[in-house]
N, C-alpha and C positions, 0 to 999 in steps of 0.2 A: 441572451438565447434568444432565438427569433420566434414569435407565434404567429400562428395564421387563423385566417376566421373561420368557423367550422364551415362544412362544405365547400371549403374551396382547396385547391390542392395548388401547393407551391406559391402562396400569396395570391393567386389570380381570382378574380371574381367570376361568378357564374355567367354573367353578361359578357363579358370578354371573350368567354370559350363560344359562346351564341354567336357573336358578331364575326368572329374567327371562320364558324362553320359556314355562315349564312354568305359570306365573301367567296370562301370556296367553291361554294354550291354555285353562285353568279359566275364566278370564271370557268367553270367546267359546263356552263349553260350556252355562256358567250363563245368561247373557244368551238362548241360543236354546232353552231347555229346553222351551219349545211351551207355557206356561201362559196362556191368553188371557186378558184382563181380563174382569171381569163385573160387575153390577150389585150393590149391598149385599144381603145376605141374611138375610129376618127369622128371628129366632131365639126370638120370644116376650117375655115381660116380662123385666127384668134382675132378677137375684137380690137377696133382701131381707132383711132380719134382721139378726142378730148377725153382725160381723165377725171372722174367726179361728175358733181352734177354741173351743169352749164346750161342757160338758155342763151341761144344765139338772137342779138338783136341788131338789126338794119337799119344805120342811117345812113342819111345822105347827106355828104359834107360838099363843099365846093374844091377842086382842084383847078389850077389853071384854067380859071372862069367858067368851069363846066360841073356838072353834077357828078358824084361819083359815090357807089355805095361802098359802105363802111361795114364790116361785120365785128361787133365785140361781143364778149359774153360777158352772162351777169349770173349772180351766185342763186338769184330770184328772177321768176316772170315779172312784167314792167307792165303798169297800165300804159294804155298810149299818150296820155298826159304825160307821164314821167318820161316816157323815151323822146317825146318831143322835147321836154324841158332839157334832154341832154344837148340838144342842137344850140339853144341858147349857151350851153357851160362852153362850147367850142370842143374843137378836137383836145387828144391825150397829146402827151407828151411827145410818143412816138407817131403818131397821125400827124402832129406840127412839123416834126421831120422829115416826115412824108411830104409836106407841102401841103395838106389840107387845111383848110379855113372854114369858117360858117358866116353865112350872111345873116343869119337870123339874130336880131340883136335881145340882150338880156330881158329889156323893157315889153317883150311879146309874151313872156312868161308871169303868170302861170296860164298853161292851156287847160281846154276842158274839150272832150270830143264823145260827141253822142251819136248814135246809130239812128237814121229815120227808118221809117217801117220798110219803104223801098230798099234800103241797104245801102243808102246813101251815108257817108260819112260827114259829120259838119264838125269843124276845128273853129272852136272859139279864142281869140287872141286876147290878151289883157291889153292892147294895143289897137291904133285904126289898122285894119287889114291894107288899107291902097297907101299907106306910109311905108310899107316893106318893098324891097326890091322884088324884081320879077324872080331872080334867083332863091332869095329867102322864100317864096311863096311855093315855088317849085320843091325845095328842100322840104317845106312841111308836109305838100301835098306827098310826095315821095316817101317820106318817113312814113305817114301815116299810112298810106297803101301797104307799106310793108308788114304793117302790124296785122294786117287783115289777112286772112287764110285762105278765104275763099277766093272768086272771080275778082279780077281789078275792080275797083269801083271808082265813083266821082267824088271827088272831095270839095266841099264847098269851106271856104275860109271867111270869117267874119270876125269883125272886132269892134268895139265901141260903134255900134250902128252902120259900119260900112262893109259890106261884102263883097265876096269877090266871085266873079262866076265859077259855078263847079268845074272843075278840071281833074284830069287825068293826070297819072305820074306821065311825064314825057318821054321816058326809058323805056 
């Protein structure tokens, strides 16, 4: 023989009936919220480009003896000195396959980059600045200039007591 608790019907508890009633009331309220059907609304062209987060980094590498801008994507923004360190690491495998090289030697890193009050940037190398080729100096100047969002600026490159005259990116 089956017994039920007092005040319940068919073995259901009172809270179950209240929960069911509340659910039904909510369903009726949502169904009658007054939103009317409409035609599709045009919002223009769909987005295009890279999917997901990505920051564009412009490096100046060497191809056929000349500077050439290369764009890479990063999952985070980089400090200017970190961007310059990519020059010493050299081109990626794909960039190498396309004929890119670097003239910036690994001993030039680590770098530091400071901004002067007049907006001029100073790049400090870990080696003598006058030991680098003019192509390496141009790589550093152009890559540094590419990190600055404002108008072009002069770049002074210095290292272990030797400075190179301020320069702009020749491109």
